C-alpha positions in Angstrom: -25.0 1.1 86.8 -28.3 1.7 88.6 -31.4 -0.4 88.0 -33.1 2.6 86.3 -30.1 2.9 83.9 -30.3 -0.9 83.2 -34.0 -0.6 82.3 -33.4 2.4 80.1 -30.5 0.7 78.3 -32.6 -2.5 77.8 -35.5 -0.5 76.5 -33.3 1.2 73.9 -31.9 -2.1 72.8 -35.4 -3.6 72.3 -36.4 -0.5 70.3 -33.3 -0.8 68.1 -33.8 -4.6 67.6 -37.5 -4.1 66.8 -36.7 -1.4 64.3 -34.1 -3.5 62.6 -36.5 -6.5 62.4 -39.2 -4.3 61.0 -36.8 -2.9 58.4 -35.8 -6.4 57.3 -39.4 -7.6 57.1 -40.4 -4.5 55.1 -37.5 -5.1 52.7 -38.8 -8.7 52.1 -42.3 -7.5 51.7 -43.3 -9.5 54.8 -44.6 -8.5 58.2 -45.3 -10.3 61.5 -48.8 -9.1 61.4 -49.3 -10.9 58.1 -47.7 -14.1 59.2 -50.1 -17.0 59.3 -50.6 -19.1 62.5 -50.2 -22.8 62.2 -53.9 -23.4 62.3 -54.9 -20.8 59.7 -55.9 -22.0 56.3 -53.8 -22.1 53.2 -55.7 -21.4 50.0 -54.7 -22.9 46.7 -56.1 -21.0 43.7 -56.9 -23.0 40.6 -57.8 -21.3 37.3 -60.5 -23.7 36.1 -63.8 -25.1 37.4 -64.1 -28.3 39.3 -63.8 -31.5 37.3 -60.7 -30.8 35.1 -57.3 -32.4 35.5 -55.8 -29.4 37.2 -58.6 -29.2 39.7 -58.4 -33.0 40.4 -54.6 -32.7 40.9 -55.0 -29.7 43.3 -57.4 -31.6 45.5 -55.0 -34.6 45.7 -52.2 -32.2 46.7 -54.4 -30.3 49.2 -55.3 -33.6 50.9 -51.6 -34.4 51.4 -50.6 -30.9 52.6 -53.4 -30.9 55.2 -51.7 -33.9 56.8 -48.1 -32.8 56.3 -48.6 -29.2 57.6 -51.4 -30.0 60.2 -53.5 -27.1 59.0 -56.5 -26.5 56.7 -55.8 -26.4 53.0 -58.6 -25.1 50.8 -59.1 -25.0 47.0 -60.4 -21.9 45.4 -61.6 -22.3 41.8 -61.2 -19.0 39.9 -61.9 -19.9 36.3 -61.7 -17.5 33.4 -59.8 -16.4 30.3 -58.1 -19.8 29.8 -56.3 -19.6 33.2 -55.4 -15.9 33.1 -57.9 -14.7 35.6 -56.4 -16.7 38.5 -52.9 -15.5 37.8 -53.7 -11.9 37.4 -55.5 -11.9 40.7 -52.6 -13.9 42.3 -50.1 -11.2 41.5 -51.5 -9.1 44.4 -51.8 -11.9 46.9 -50.1 -11.7 50.4 -46.5 -13.0 50.6 -47.0 -14.9 53.8 -47.7 -18.5 52.6 -51.4 -18.2 53.0 -52.0 -18.0 49.2 -50.6 -20.5 46.7 -51.5 -21.1 43.0 -51.8 -24.4 41.3 -50.7 -23.4 37.8 -51.6 -25.6 34.9 -49.8 -25.4 31.6 -52.5 -23.0 30.5 -51.9 -20.5 33.3 -48.1 -20.8 33.2 -47.5 -21.1 29.5 -50.2 -21.1 26.8 -52.7 -18.4 28.0 -50.2 -15.5 28.3 -48.3 -16.3 25.1 -51.6 -16.6 23.2 -52.4 -12.9 24.0 -51.3 -10.1 21.8 -50.4 -8.2 25.0 -49.5 -10.7 27.8 -50.8 -9.5 31.2 -47.8 -11.0 33.1 -44.5 -12.7 32.6 -44.9 -16.4 33.5 -41.1 -16.7 34.2 -40.5 -13.6 36.2 -43.8 -12.6 38.0 -44.2 -15.6 40.3 -42.1 -17.5 42.8 -42.1 -21.0 41.4 -42.0 -23.7 44.2 -42.1 -26.9 42.2 -42.9 -28.6 38.9 -45.3 -31.4 40.1 -46.5 -33.4 37.2 -47.0 -33.8 33.5 -50.1 -35.3 31.7 -50.1 -36.0 28.0 -53.2 -35.1 26.0 -55.5 -37.6 24.2 -58.1 -37.2 21.5 -61.5 -38.8 22.2 -64.5 -38.9 19.8 -68.2 -39.3 20.3 -68.7 -43.1 19.9 -71.3 -42.5 17.1 -68.5 -41.2 14.9 -67.3 -44.0 12.6 -63.6 -43.7 13.5 -61.4 -45.7 15.8 -57.9 -44.4 14.9 -56.3 -41.0 14.3 -55.8 -41.6 10.6 -59.5 -42.4 10.3 -60.5 -39.2 12.1 -58.3 -37.2 9.7 -59.8 -38.9 6.6 -63.3 -38.3 8.0 -62.6 -34.6 8.6 -61.0 -34.1 5.3 -64.1 -35.4 3.6 -66.2 -32.9 5.5 -64.3 -29.6 5.6 -65.6 -27.1 8.1 -68.5 -29.4 9.1 -67.0 -30.9 12.2 -66.2 -29.4 15.5 -64.2 -30.1 18.6 -64.5 -28.9 22.2 -61.8 -27.6 24.5 -61.4 -26.0 27.9 -61.0 -22.4 26.6 -59.2 -20.1 24.2 -55.5 -20.0 24.9 -55.4 -23.2 27.0 -52.9 -25.9 26.4 -55.6 -28.1 24.9 -56.6 -25.4 22.5 -53.0 -25.0 21.3 -52.5 -28.8 21.0 -55.7 -29.2 19.0 -54.9 -26.3 16.7 -51.4 -27.9 16.2 -53.1 -31.2 15.3 -55.3 -29.5 12.8 -52.3 -27.8 11.2 -50.2 -31.0 11.1 -53.1 -33.0 9.7 -54.3 -30.4 7.3 -57.9 -30.5 8.4 -60.5 -27.7 8.6 -62.5 -28.2 11.9 -64.4 -25.6 14.0 -63.2 -25.1 17.5 -65.7 -24.6 20.3 -64.4 -23.0 23.5 -65.9 -23.7 26.9 -65.2 -22.3 30.4 -63.3 -25.4 31.5 -63.3 -29.0 30.3 -66.5 -30.2 31.9 -68.8 -28.4 29.4 -66.7 -29.7 26.5 -66.9 -33.3 27.8 -70.7 -33.0 28.2 -71.2 -31.7 24.7 -68.9 -34.3 23.1 -70.8 -37.1 24.9 -74.1 -35.5 23.7 -72.7 -35.3 20.1 -72.9 -31.5 19.9 -69.2 -31.6 19.0 -67.5 -34.5 17.5 -64.2 -34.8 19.4 -62.3 -33.4 22.4 -58.7 -32.9 23.4 -58.0 -33.5 27.1 -55.9 -35.6 29.5 -56.5 -39.4 29.6 -57.3 -39.3 33.3 -60.1 -36.8 32.8 -61.6 -38.8 30.0 -60.9 -42.3 31.2 -64.2 -42.9 33.1 -66.1 -41.9 29.9 -63.9 -44.1 27.8 -64.4 -47.1 30.0 -68.2 -46.5 30.1 -68.4 -46.2 26.3 -69.6 -42.6 26.4 -66.4 -41.5 24.6 -63.8 -43.3 22.6 -60.1 -42.4 23.0 -58.3 -42.9 19.7 -54.8 -41.5 20.2 -52.4 -40.0 22.7 -50.0 -37.1 22.2 -47.4 -38.7 24.5 -43.9 -39.7 23.5 -44.8 -43.4 24.2 -48.0 -45.2 24.8 -49.6 -44.4 28.1 -49.6 -47.1 30.8 -53.4 -46.8 31.3 -53.9 -47.0 27.5 -51.5 -49.6 26.2 -53.6 -50.4 23.1 -53.9 -46.8 22.0 -51.3 -45.6 19.4 -49.5 -42.3 19.9 -50.0 -39.5 17.3 -46.4 -40.1 16.2 -47.1 -43.8 15.6 -49.9 -42.6 13.4 -47.7 -40.4 11.4 -48.3 -37.0 13.0 -45.4 -35.3 14.9 -47.4 -34.0 17.9 -46.2 -34.0 21.5 -48.5 -32.1 23.8 -49.8 -32.2 27.3 -50.3 -30.1 30.4 -48.4 -29.7 33.6 -49.0 -28.7 37.2 -46.8 -26.3 39.0 -47.0 -24.7 42.5 -46.4 -21.0 42.8 -46.2 -18.4 45.6 -46.5 -14.6 45.0 -43.3 -13.0 43.9 -41.3 -11.8 46.8 -42.5 -14.4 49.3 -39.6 -14.9 51.8 -37.4 -18.1 51.5 -38.3 -19.0 55.1 -41.9 -19.1 54.2 -41.3 -21.1 51.0 -39.0 -23.7 52.5 -41.5 -25.6 54.8 -44.1 -25.6 52.1 -41.6 -26.9 49.5 -40.5 -29.7 51.9 -44.1 -30.7 52.6 -44.9 -30.8 48.9 -41.9 -33.1 48.2 -43.1 -35.4 50.9 -46.7 -35.5 49.5 -45.4 -36.2 46.0 -43.4 -39.1 47.2 -46.3 -40.8 49.0 -47.2 -44.2 47.4 -50.9 -43.5 47.8 -50.5 -40.2 45.9 -48.4 -41.8 43.2 -51.1 -44.5 42.7 -53.9 -42.0 42.4 -52.0 -39.9 39.9 -51.2 -43.0 37.8 -54.9 -43.8 37.7 -55.5 -40.4 36.3 -52.8 -40.7 33.6 -50.7 -38.0 35.4 -46.9 -38.5 35.5 -45.7 -37.3 38.9 -42.4 -35.4 39.4 -41.1 -36.1 42.9 -37.8 -34.3 43.1 -38.5 -30.8 41.7 -37.2 -27.6 43.1 -37.8 -23.8 42.4 -34.9 -23.5 39.9 -36.1 -26.5 37.9 -39.7 -25.2 37.9 -38.7 -21.8 36.7 -36.4 -23.3 34.0 -39.3 -25.6 32.8 -41.6 -22.7 32.3 -39.0 -20.8 30.4 -38.3 -23.8 28.1 -41.9 -24.5 27.4 -42.6 -20.8 26.5 -39.6 -21.0 24.1 -41.1 -24.2 22.6 -44.6 -23.0 22.1 -44.2 -19.3 21.2 -43.2 -20.1 17.6 -46.2 -22.5 17.3 -48.5 -19.7 18.5 -47.1 -17.3 15.9 -47.2 -19.8 13.1 -50.8 -20.6 13.8 -51.7 -16.9 14.1 -53.2 -17.2 17.6 -53.4 -13.7 19.1 -56.3 -13.3 21.5 
């Protein structure tokens, strides 16, 4: 075979290989042009403003991923609609690993099932990477309120029907559903005031514009310690380590278990070879003693051995648990 024939044969082979690779990438919804270089940033979208438990967790995760992946990791706060806004926009994100979503329980569970027409399927419309943490809710009151226990709060509210109010992070959020469940189980008539994230609700509870708030203990702990708020109960199964003297709602006679979670998602159709290094890096971050210590201080229970199948199964199970509650309470936003 002549040199010219060799060159022609090699050229045909390269064209055929290139075509096959392009076809495979197109099938996966991934192209080399969209692939991110090792020094390009990863953006983690969060559905709430800075200051809430989901945002705090996302920043801890981002700090660890920067070191594990040796590339910039940025947080993008996209608040709105109780966590729906970030997820709706995320459906159209590139499938190259450059865009991830830190989904709280609101984004992954409560916000869509609280809508008469859910804008997406939490189970099927995302590629779930890992279930990262759980954080039980607490109820905290303005310290001027003459109550120190959950039973006292219920008695105080029953004596003042429709004259008290509570603040929460937004309609359809997990805290909204948990608070409405508490109202139903306790048989009290209290006005709910929705905010665009927990920061506004915290400020107004401290100011006395609303009488109590439902949030995670880690978010409210600094205000509890300073005396600006008073945590009176937790919605956890057992007493929280950072609040050993605070009785659970169940101990007080109210069968309420509620909290939020943090999950990491990629856009649906992101190739496994893109997911795998991110998943491994996340597992290493979640096993770091320094990360575990920071999460413990925030009242967040870390999950260090999660995988995509477990994360997807968790979302499905929580939707099955809360959907009947939403229907019973008549929540249809």
